[in-house]
N, CA, C and O atoms as a CHARMM CRD file, in Angstrom:
* protein
*
  268
    1    1 MET  N     18.54500 -14.28100  18.70300 PROA 1      0.00000
    2    1 MET  CA    19.33400 -14.43600  18.17400 PROA 1      0.00000
    3    1 MET  C     20.38800 -14.93200  18.09500 PROA 1      0.00000
    4    1 MET  O     20.42500 -15.38300  19.24000 PROA 1      0.00000
    5    2 LYS  N     21.60500 -15.32400  17.52400 PROA 2      0.00000
    6    2 LYS  CA    22.88600 -15.88100  17.08900 PROA 2      0.00000
    7    2 LYS  C     24.18900 -16.00000  17.49600 PROA 2      0.00000
    8    2 LYS  O     24.84700 -14.97700  17.30800 PROA 2      0.00000
    9    3 ALA  N     24.78500 -16.94100  18.00500 PROA 3      0.00000
   10    3 ALA  CA    26.36400 -16.12800  18.08800 PROA 3      0.00000
   11    3 ALA  C     27.14600 -17.31600  16.98700 PROA 3      0.00000
   12    3 ALA  O     26.64700 -18.33900  16.51700 PROA 3      0.00000
   13    4 LYS  N     28.26200 -16.86600  16.83100 PROA 4      0.00000
   14    4 LYS  CA    29.20300 -17.12800  15.06700 PROA 4      0.00000
   15    4 LYS  C     30.26100 -18.07300  15.95200 PROA 4      0.00000
   16    4 LYS  O     30.28000 -17.65800  17.11100 PROA 4      0.00000
   17    5 PHE  N     30.84800 -18.83200  15.82200 PROA 5      0.00000
   18    5 PHE  CA    31.82300 -19.47800  16.42600 PROA 5      0.00000
   19    5 PHE  C     33.11600 -18.53000  15.72700 PROA 5      0.00000
   20    5 PHE  O     33.32600 -18.04300  14.61600 PROA 5      0.00000
   21    6 VAL  N     33.74500 -18.56200  16.86900 PROA 6      0.00000
   22    6 VAL  CA    35.16000 -17.29000  16.52300 PROA 6      0.00000
   23    6 VAL  C     36.71200 -18.64800  16.46500 PROA 6      0.00000
   24    6 VAL  O     37.24700 -19.22400  15.51800 PROA 6      0.00000
   25    7 THR  N     36.91900 -18.68100  17.73000 PROA 7      0.00000
   26    7 THR  CA    37.86700 -20.35200  17.91800 PROA 7      0.00000
   27    7 THR  C     37.71400 -21.05600  18.83200 PROA 7      0.00000
   28    7 THR  O     36.58200 -21.48000  19.06300 PROA 7      0.00000
   29    8 GLU  N     39.01900 -21.48200  19.81400 PROA 8      0.00000
   30    8 GLU  CA    38.67400 -22.74300  20.47100 PROA 8      0.00000
   31    8 GLU  C     40.40600 -21.96300  21.16200 PROA 8      0.00000
   32    8 GLU  O     41.28300 -21.45700  20.46200 PROA 8      0.00000
   33    9 ILE  N     40.41300 -22.10000  22.50300 PROA 9      0.00000
   34    9 ILE  CA    41.19000 -21.87400  23.00200 PROA 9      0.00000
   35    9 ILE  C     41.99600 -22.56800  24.15100 PROA 9      0.00000
   36    9 ILE  O     41.19800 -23.45300  24.45800 PROA 9      0.00000
   37   10 LEU  N     43.14500 -22.73700  25.03400 PROA 10     0.00000
   38   10 LEU  CA    42.98600 -23.68400  26.32700 PROA 10     0.00000
   39   10 LEU  C     43.46500 -23.13200  26.83000 PROA 10     0.00000
   40   10 LEU  O     44.41100 -22.55900  26.29000 PROA 10     0.00000
   41   11 VAL  N     43.14400 -22.86000  28.39800 PROA 11     0.00000
   42   11 VAL  CA    42.97100 -22.24700  29.28400 PROA 11     0.00000
   43   11 VAL  C     43.33800 -23.12800  31.00000 PROA 11     0.00000
   44   11 VAL  O     43.05400 -24.26600  31.37100 PROA 11     0.00000
   45   12 THR  N     43.83100 -22.35900  31.48000 PROA 12     0.00000
   46   12 THR  CA    44.37200 -23.83100  32.83100 PROA 12     0.00000
   47   12 THR  C     43.16600 -23.36400  33.72100 PROA 12     0.00000
   48   12 THR  O     42.85200 -22.17500  33.77800 PROA 12     0.00000
   49   13 ASP  N     42.31400 -24.62700  34.61300 PROA 13     0.00000
   50   13 ASP  CA    41.23100 -24.09900  35.30500 PROA 13     0.00000
   51   13 ASP  C     42.04800 -24.10400  36.54800 PROA 13     0.00000
   52   13 ASP  O     42.88900 -24.97800  36.76100 PROA 13     0.00000
   53   14 PRO  N     41.79500 -23.11000  37.38100 PROA 14     0.00000
   54   14 PRO  CA    42.43300 -22.58900  38.57900 PROA 14     0.00000
   55   14 PRO  C     42.30200 -23.38900  39.90500 PROA 14     0.00000
   56   14 PRO  O     43.00200 -23.31900  40.91500 PROA 14     0.00000
   57   15 ASP  N     41.10400 -24.25400  39.60700 PROA 15     0.00000
   58   15 ASP  CA    40.58900 -25.24900  40.73100 PROA 15     0.00000
   59   15 ASP  C     41.69000 -26.89000  41.09000 PROA 15     0.00000
   60   15 ASP  O     41.99900 -27.53200  42.09300 PROA 15     0.00000
   61   16 PHE  N     42.05000 -27.00500  39.11200 PROA 16     0.00000
   62   16 PHE  CA    42.54400 -28.27500  38.98100 PROA 16     0.00000
   63   16 PHE  C     43.84600 -28.04700  38.96600 PROA 16     0.00000
   64   16 PHE  O     44.50400 -28.53500  39.88400 PROA 16     0.00000
   65   17 ASP  N     44.34800 -27.46400  38.19800 PROA 17     0.00000
   66   17 ASP  CA    45.17100 -26.79400  37.44500 PROA 17     0.00000
   67   17 ASP  C     45.86200 -27.59900  36.25000 PROA 17     0.00000
   68   17 ASP  O     46.99500 -27.93400  35.90600 PROA 17     0.00000
   69   18 GLY  N     44.13900 -27.75700  35.67500 PROA 18     0.00000
   70   18 GLY  CA    44.67200 -28.81300  34.38800 PROA 18     0.00000
   71   18 GLY  C     43.64100 -27.81900  33.23100 PROA 18     0.00000
   72   18 GLY  O     42.60200 -27.17100  33.35600 PROA 18     0.00000
   73   19 ASP  N     44.63300 -28.14200  32.03600 PROA 19     0.00000
   74   19 ASP  CA    43.96500 -27.80200  30.78000 PROA 19     0.00000
   75   19 ASP  C     42.70100 -28.19600  30.26600 PROA 19     0.00000
   76   19 ASP  O     42.40400 -29.37900  30.10400 PROA 19     0.00000
   77   20 VAL  N     41.76100 -27.01200  29.94100 PROA 20     0.00000
   78   20 VAL  CA    40.59000 -26.53700  30.12200 PROA 20     0.00000
   79   20 VAL  C     40.77700 -25.89700  28.57900 PROA 20     0.00000
   80   20 VAL  O     41.55200 -24.99200  28.27100 PROA 20     0.00000
   81   21 ARG  N     39.38900 -26.97600  27.25500 PROA 21     0.00000
   82   21 ARG  CA    39.59300 -26.08200  25.60200 PROA 21     0.00000
   83   21 ARG  C     37.99600 -25.05200  25.98600 PROA 21     0.00000
   84   21 ARG  O     37.08500 -25.70600  26.49300 PROA 21     0.00000
   85   22 LEU  N     37.84000 -24.16100  25.83900 PROA 22     0.00000
   86   22 LEU  CA    36.77900 -23.23600  25.49000 PROA 22     0.00000
   87   22 LEU  C     36.53500 -22.74700  24.12500 PROA 22     0.00000
   88   22 LEU  O     37.46000 -22.62900  23.32100 PROA 22     0.00000
   89   23 THR  N     34.92000 -22.36700  23.75000 PROA 23     0.00000
   90   23 THR  CA    34.64300 -22.32900  22.40200 PROA 23     0.00000
   91   23 THR  C     34.14400 -21.41000  22.82400 PROA 23     0.00000
   92   23 THR  O     33.29800 -21.39200  23.71900 PROA 23     0.00000
   93   24 VAL  N     34.84100 -19.99400  21.92000 PROA 24     0.00000
   94   24 VAL  CA    34.83500 -18.46200  22.12600 PROA 24     0.00000
   95   24 VAL  C     33.44200 -18.59700  20.62300 PROA 24     0.00000
   96   24 VAL  O     33.28900 -19.13800  19.52800 PROA 24     0.00000
   97   25 PHE  N     32.88400 -17.88200  21.38200 PROA 25     0.00000
   98   25 PHE  CA    31.81200 -17.02200  20.25200 PROA 25     0.00000
   99   25 PHE  C     31.36700 -15.94000  20.15400 PROA 25     0.00000
  100   25 PHE  O     31.45000 -15.37500  21.24400 PROA 25     0.00000
  101   26 LYS  N     30.76300 -15.10300  19.13500 PROA 26     0.00000
  102   26 LYS  CA    30.60000 -13.62300  18.95900 PROA 26     0.00000
  103   26 LYS  C     28.89800 -13.37100  18.63800 PROA 26     0.00000
  104   26 LYS  O     28.17000 -13.87800  17.78500 PROA 26     0.00000
  105   27 HSD  N     28.59900 -12.28500  19.79400 PROA 27     0.00000
  106   27 HSD  CA    27.38000 -12.39200  20.22300 PROA 27     0.00000
  107   27 HSD  C     26.58600 -11.82700  18.89500 PROA 27     0.00000
  108   27 HSD  O     27.37200 -11.33200  18.08800 PROA 27     0.00000
  109   28 GLU  N     25.18300 -11.78600  18.47700 PROA 28     0.00000
  110   28 GLU  CA    24.71700 -10.75500  17.66900 PROA 28     0.00000
  111   28 GLU  C     25.07300  -9.08300  18.09900 PROA 28     0.00000
  112   28 GLU  O     25.08900  -8.12400  17.32800 PROA 28     0.00000
  113   29 ASN  N     25.26300  -9.08700  19.12000 PROA 29     0.00000
  114   29 ASN  CA    24.88800  -7.52900  19.94200 PROA 29     0.00000
  115   29 ASN  C     26.63800  -7.49800  20.15300 PROA 29     0.00000
  116   29 ASN  O     27.08700  -7.17800  21.25400 PROA 29     0.00000
  117   30 GLY  N     27.50900  -7.83400  19.07900 PROA 30     0.00000
  118   30 GLY  CA    28.68500  -7.27300  19.69600 PROA 30     0.00000
  119   30 GLY  C     29.74200  -8.06400  21.03200 PROA 30     0.00000
  120   30 GLY  O     30.95200  -8.10700  21.25500 PROA 30     0.00000
  121   31 GLY  N     28.56700  -8.58000  21.66200 PROA 31     0.00000
  122   31 GLY  CA    29.62700  -9.10300  23.03000 PROA 31     0.00000
  123   31 GLY  C     30.31700 -10.70600  22.65900 PROA 31     0.00000
  124   31 GLY  O     29.83200 -11.49000  21.84300 PROA 31     0.00000
  125   32 MET  N     31.30500 -10.89300  23.31400 PROA 32     0.00000
  126   32 MET  CA    32.52300 -12.83600  23.15100 PROA 32     0.00000
  127   32 MET  C     31.93800 -13.68100  24.53200 PROA 32     0.00000
  128   32 MET  O     32.18800 -13.39600  25.70300 PROA 32     0.00000
  129   33 PHE  N     31.15100 -14.71700  24.07100 PROA 33     0.00000
  130   33 PHE  CA    31.61100 -15.49900  25.22000 PROA 33     0.00000
  131   33 PHE  C     32.08000 -17.05300  25.01200 PROA 33     0.00000
  132   33 PHE  O     31.71100 -17.65800  24.00600 PROA 33     0.00000
  133   34 ALA  N     32.70300 -17.52100  25.75300 PROA 34     0.00000
  134   34 ALA  CA    33.17100 -18.76500  25.50300 PROA 34     0.00000
  135   34 ALA  C     32.58900 -19.77900  26.80100 PROA 34     0.00000
  136   34 ALA  O     32.38300 -19.53100  27.98900 PROA 34     0.00000
  137   35 ILE  N     32.40500 -21.25300  25.83400 PROA 35     0.00000
  138   35 ILE  CA    31.41800 -22.48800  27.21300 PROA 35     0.00000
  139   35 ILE  C     33.07700 -23.15000  27.02200 PROA 35     0.00000
  140   35 ILE  O     33.97000 -22.95000  26.19900 PROA 35     0.00000
  141   36 ASP  N     32.98500 -23.75800  27.86700 PROA 36     0.00000
  142   36 ASP  CA    33.41700 -25.13100  27.90400 PROA 36     0.00000
  143   36 ASP  C     33.15900 -26.40900  26.73800 PROA 36     0.00000
  144   36 ASP  O     32.19700 -27.14400  26.51700 PROA 36     0.00000
  145   37 SER  N     34.22700 -26.30200  26.25700 PROA 37     0.00000
  146   37 SER  CA    34.02100 -27.75900  24.65400 PROA 37     0.00000
  147   37 SER  C     33.75000 -28.72600  24.97500 PROA 37     0.00000
  148   37 SER  O     32.85900 -29.18700  24.26200 PROA 37     0.00000
  149   38 SER  N     34.08100 -29.41500  25.80300 PROA 38     0.00000
  150   38 SER  CA    33.39900 -30.87000  26.37400 PROA 38     0.00000
  151   38 SER  C     31.55200 -30.49700  26.77800 PROA 38     0.00000
  152   38 SER  O     30.78500 -31.43700  26.56500 PROA 38     0.00000
  153   39 PHE  N     30.94100 -29.19400  27.32100 PROA 39     0.00000
  154   39 PHE  CA    29.98800 -29.36200  27.74300 PROA 39     0.00000
  155   39 PHE  C     28.85100 -29.40600  26.69500 PROA 39     0.00000
  156   39 PHE  O     27.71900 -29.86000  26.86000 PROA 39     0.00000
  157   40 LEU  N     29.53500 -28.67700  25.25200 PROA 40     0.00000
  158   40 LEU  CA    28.91100 -28.14800  23.63500 PROA 40     0.00000
  159   40 LEU  C     28.80700 -29.71200  23.30500 PROA 40     0.00000
  160   40 LEU  O     27.65500 -30.14200  23.35200 PROA 40     0.00000
  161   41 ALA  N     29.97400 -30.80000  22.92400 PROA 41     0.00000
  162   41 ALA  CA    30.05100 -31.73100  22.70200 PROA 41     0.00000
  163   41 ALA  C     28.45600 -32.65600  23.52300 PROA 41     0.00000
  164   41 ALA  O     27.69000 -33.32400  22.82700 PROA 41     0.00000
  165   42 GLN  N     28.33700 -32.54200  24.48200 PROA 42     0.00000
  166   42 GLN  CA    26.98000 -33.22000  24.88800 PROA 42     0.00000
  167   42 GLN  C     26.08300 -32.74000  24.49400 PROA 42     0.00000
  168   42 GLN  O     25.07700 -33.44900  24.46400 PROA 42     0.00000
  169   43 LEU  N     25.97100 -31.34800  24.00500 PROA 43     0.00000
  170   43 LEU  CA    24.55700 -30.74400  23.31600 PROA 43     0.00000
  171   43 LEU  C     24.66500 -31.13900  22.07700 PROA 43     0.00000
  172   43 LEU  O     23.51000 -31.12900  21.65000 PROA 43     0.00000
  173   44 GLU  N     25.52400 -31.55600  21.06400 PROA 44     0.00000
  174   44 GLU  CA    25.63900 -31.70700  19.62500 PROA 44     0.00000
  175   44 GLU  C     24.95000 -32.88900  19.05500 PROA 44     0.00000
  176   44 GLU  O     25.29700 -34.02000  19.39600 PROA 44     0.00000
  177   45 ASP  N     24.21300 -32.73700  18.40200 PROA 45     0.00000
  178   45 ASP  CA    23.37000 -33.04100  17.28500 PROA 45     0.00000
  179   45 ASP  C     23.09300 -33.09800  15.97500 PROA 45     0.00000
  180   45 ASP  O     21.88800 -32.93200  15.78300 PROA 45     0.00000
  181   46 ASP  N     23.59400 -33.23200  15.18400 PROA 46     0.00000
  182   46 ASP  CA    23.95800 -33.38700  13.71800 PROA 46     0.00000
  183   46 ASP  C     22.54800 -33.01200  13.18600 PROA 46     0.00000
  184   46 ASP  O     22.47000 -32.55200  12.04700 PROA 46     0.00000
  185   47 GLU  N     20.96500 -33.24800  14.24400 PROA 47     0.00000
  186   47 GLU  CA    20.22900 -32.60900  13.57700 PROA 47     0.00000
  187   47 GLU  C     19.39200 -31.64300  13.61600 PROA 47     0.00000
  188   47 GLU  O     18.38800 -31.54400  12.91000 PROA 47     0.00000
  189   48 ALA  N     19.94800 -30.51100  14.85100 PROA 48     0.00000
  190   48 ALA  CA    19.44600 -29.78400  15.58000 PROA 48     0.00000
  191   48 ALA  C     20.19100 -28.56000  15.79600 PROA 48     0.00000
  192   48 ALA  O     21.36000 -28.74400  15.45800 PROA 48     0.00000
  193   49 GLU  N     20.02700 -27.60700  16.14300 PROA 49     0.00000
  194   49 GLU  CA    20.82600 -26.56900  16.22000 PROA 49     0.00000
  195   49 GLU  C     20.51000 -26.31900  18.04000 PROA 49     0.00000
  196   49 GLU  O     19.56700 -26.38400  18.82900 PROA 49     0.00000
  197   50 ILE  N     22.25300 -25.94400  18.03300 PROA 50     0.00000
  198   50 ILE  CA    22.54000 -25.77300  19.22100 PROA 50     0.00000
  199   50 ILE  C     21.62900 -24.38600  20.64200 PROA 50     0.00000
  200   50 ILE  O     22.07600 -23.24300  20.74100 PROA 50     0.00000
  201   51 ARG  N     20.99300 -24.64500  21.09800 PROA 51     0.00000
  202   51 ARG  CA    20.75300 -23.08200  21.83700 PROA 51     0.00000
  203   51 ARG  C     20.89900 -23.48100  23.11300 PROA 51     0.00000
  204   51 ARG  O     20.59400 -24.56700  23.60500 PROA 51     0.00000
  205   52 ILE  N     21.46400 -22.38000  23.70300 PROA 52     0.00000
  206   52 ILE  CA    21.26500 -22.49000  25.22800 PROA 52     0.00000
  207   52 ILE  C     21.04700 -20.64200  25.79900 PROA 52     0.00000
  208   52 ILE  O     21.10900 -19.61800  25.11800 PROA 52     0.00000
  209   53 PRO  N     20.87000 -20.76100  26.80800 PROA 53     0.00000
  210   53 PRO  CA    20.35900 -19.38000  26.96100 PROA 53     0.00000
  211   53 PRO  C     20.89400 -18.17700  26.90000 PROA 53     0.00000
  212   53 PRO  O     22.11600 -18.12600  27.04300 PROA 53     0.00000
  213   54 ASP  N     20.27600 -17.12400  26.71500 PROA 54     0.00000
  214   54 ASP  CA    21.27500 -16.23900  25.86800 PROA 54     0.00000
  215   54 ASP  C     21.82000 -15.07700  27.19100 PROA 54     0.00000
  216   54 ASP  O     20.95300 -14.42500  27.77200 PROA 54     0.00000
  217   55 ILE  N     23.01800 -14.94200  27.50100 PROA 55     0.00000
  218   55 ILE  CA    23.40300 -14.02500  28.72500 PROA 55     0.00000
  219   55 ILE  C     23.36100 -12.70000  28.32800 PROA 55     0.00000
  220   55 ILE  O     23.75600 -11.94200  29.21500 PROA 55     0.00000
  221   56 PHE  N     22.91800 -11.99800  26.99500 PROA 56     0.00000
  222   56 PHE  CA    22.39800 -11.03100  27.06000 PROA 56     0.00000
  223   56 PHE  C     21.10800  -9.66300  26.73300 PROA 56     0.00000
  224   56 PHE  O     20.79500  -8.47800  26.61000 PROA 56     0.00000
  225   57 HSD  N     20.70600 -11.47500  26.74600 PROA 57     0.00000
  226   57 HSD  CA    19.14400 -11.26000  26.41600 PROA 57     0.00000
  227   57 HSD  C     18.43600 -12.31800  27.94900 PROA 57     0.00000
  228   57 HSD  O     18.65200 -13.52700  28.03900 PROA 57     0.00000
  229   58 GLN  N     17.70200 -11.60700  28.88000 PROA 58     0.00000
  230   58 GLN  CA    16.78900 -12.66900  29.43000 PROA 58     0.00000
  231   58 GLN  C     16.35100 -13.27400  29.23100 PROA 58     0.00000
  232   58 GLN  O     16.25300 -13.14800  28.01000 PROA 58     0.00000
  233   59 ASN  N     15.54600 -14.55900  29.65400 PROA 59     0.00000
  234   59 ASN  CA    14.32600 -15.04200  28.81100 PROA 59     0.00000
  235   59 ASN  C     14.78200 -15.37600  27.49700 PROA 59     0.00000
  236   59 ASN  O     13.74100 -15.79200  26.99000 PROA 59     0.00000
  237   60 LYS  N     15.80500 -15.47500  26.48400 PROA 60     0.00000
  238   60 LYS  CA    16.05400 -15.58800  25.61400 PROA 60     0.00000
  239   60 LYS  C     16.74400 -16.99400  25.21700 PROA 60     0.00000
  240   60 LYS  O     17.54100 -17.43100  26.04700 PROA 60     0.00000
  241   61 LEU  N     16.57200 -17.61200  24.26200 PROA 61     0.00000
  242   61 LEU  CA    17.65300 -18.41000  23.60700 PROA 61     0.00000
  243   61 LEU  C     18.66000 -17.99300  22.63700 PROA 61     0.00000
  244   61 LEU  O     18.24700 -17.30600  21.70300 PROA 61     0.00000
  245   62 VAL  N     20.20900 -18.34600  22.69100 PROA 62     0.00000
  246   62 VAL  CA    21.20600 -18.49700  21.64600 PROA 62     0.00000
  247   62 VAL  C     21.15400 -19.19900  20.78300 PROA 62     0.00000
  248   62 VAL  O     20.81500 -20.30600  21.20200 PROA 62     0.00000
  249   63 ILE  N     21.39400 -19.19200  19.11900 PROA 63     0.00000
  250   63 ILE  CA    21.68100 -20.07600  18.62200 PROA 63     0.00000
  251   63 ILE  C     23.26200 -20.39200  18.52400 PROA 63     0.00000
  252   63 ILE  O     23.83900 -19.33200  18.28400 PROA 63     0.00000
  253   64 LEU  N     23.88700 -21.13100  18.59300 PROA 64     0.00000
  254   64 LEU  CA    25.42900 -21.25900  18.48000 PROA 64     0.00000
  255   64 LEU  C     25.03800 -22.14600  16.77500 PROA 64     0.00000
  256   64 LEU  O     24.15900 -22.99700  16.64100 PROA 64     0.00000
  257   65 GLU  N     26.08900 -21.56900  15.51100 PROA 65     0.00000
  258   65 GLU  CA    26.82800 -21.13200  14.20100 PROA 65     0.00000
  259   65 GLU  C     27.68300 -21.83100  14.19900 PROA 65     0.00000
  260   65 GLU  O     28.46700 -21.56300  15.11000 PROA 65     0.00000
  261   66 ASP  N     28.10000 -23.01800  13.35000 PROA 66     0.00000
  262   66 ASP  CA    29.25700 -23.21000  13.13400 PROA 66     0.00000
  263   66 ASP  C     30.15300 -24.04000  14.24100 PROA 66     0.00000
  264   66 ASP  O     31.38200 -24.06900  14.19000 PROA 66     0.00000
  265   67 VAL  N     29.71100 -24.41900  14.81100 PROA 67     0.00000
  266   67 VAL  CA    30.47100 -24.87400  16.27800 PROA 67     0.00000
  267   67 VAL  C     31.09000 -26.35700  15.67800 PROA 67     0.00000
  268   67 VAL  O     31.75200 -27.09200  16.41200 PROA 67     0.00000
Protein backbone atom coordinates (compact mmCIF):
# COMPACT_ATOMS: atom_id res chain seq x y z
CA UNK A 1 0.00 0.00 0.00
CA UNK A 2 1.11 3.56 -0.61
CA UNK A 3 0.17 6.98 0.69
CA UNK A 4 0.90 10.21 -1.20
CA UNK A 5 1.90 13.49 0.38
CA UNK A 6 -0.91 16.09 0.33
CA UNK A 7 0.22 19.06 2.43
CA UNK A 8 1.55 20.20 5.78
CA UNK A 9 -0.69 21.88 8.32
CA UNK A 10 -0.08 23.71 11.59
CA UNK A 11 -2.23 22.79 14.59
CA UNK A 12 -2.20 23.74 18.27
CA UNK A 13 -1.30 20.98 20.73
CA UNK A 14 -4.08 21.08 23.35
CA UNK A 15 -1.77 19.86 26.13
CA UNK A 16 1.04 22.35 25.64
CA UNK A 17 -0.73 25.16 23.76
CA UNK A 18 2.08 25.17 21.22
CA UNK A 19 2.16 24.81 17.45
CA UNK A 20 2.78 21.39 15.89
CA UNK A 21 3.32 20.80 12.18
CA UNK A 22 1.54 17.75 10.73
CA UNK A 23 2.13 16.11 7.36
CA UNK A 24 -1.07 14.95 5.64
CA UNK A 25 -1.17 11.90 3.36
CA UNK A 26 -3.81 10.34 1.09
CA UNK A 27 -3.98 6.53 1.40
CA UNK A 28 -4.66 4.31 -1.63
CA UNK A 29 -8.01 3.30 -0.11
CA UNK A 30 -9.18 6.92 -0.16
CA UNK A 31 -8.66 7.74 3.51
CA UNK A 32 -6.43 10.55 4.73
CA UNK A 33 -4.21 10.73 7.79
CA UNK A 34 -1.63 13.06 9.35
CA UNK A 35 1.63 12.42 11.20
CA UNK A 36 3.71 14.75 13.34
CA UNK A 37 6.31 16.14 10.91
CA UNK A 38 9.10 16.00 13.51
CA UNK A 39 8.49 12.24 13.83
CA UNK A 40 8.82 11.84 10.05
CA UNK A 41 12.07 13.81 10.08
CA UNK A 42 13.55 11.14 12.37
CA UNK A 43 12.61 8.41 9.87
CA UNK A 44 13.91 10.06 6.71
CA UNK A 45 16.82 8.44 4.93
CA UNK A 46 17.81 9.58 1.44
CA UNK A 47 18.30 6.00 0.29
CA UNK A 48 15.26 4.26 1.78
CA UNK A 49 11.51 4.50 1.51
CA UNK A 50 9.68 5.56 4.64
CA UNK A 51 7.43 2.74 5.83
CA UNK A 52 5.04 2.93 8.76
CA UNK A 53 2.31 0.61 10.11
CA UNK A 54 -0.79 0.88 7.93
CA UNK A 55 -3.66 2.28 10.02
CA UNK A 56 -6.22 1.03 7.50
CA UNK A 57 -4.95 -2.56 7.10
CA UNK A 58 -3.81 -4.63 10.06
CA UNK A 59 -0.34 -6.21 9.88
CA UNK A 60 0.71 -4.29 6.74
CA UNK A 61 3.06 -1.42 6.03
CA UNK A 62 2.34 1.71 4.05
CA UNK A 63 4.97 3.48 1.96
CA UNK A 64 4.95 7.26 2.30
CA UNK A 65 5.63 8.98 -1.04
CA UNK A 66 6.92 12.49 -1.78
CA UNK A 67 7.72 13.35 1.82
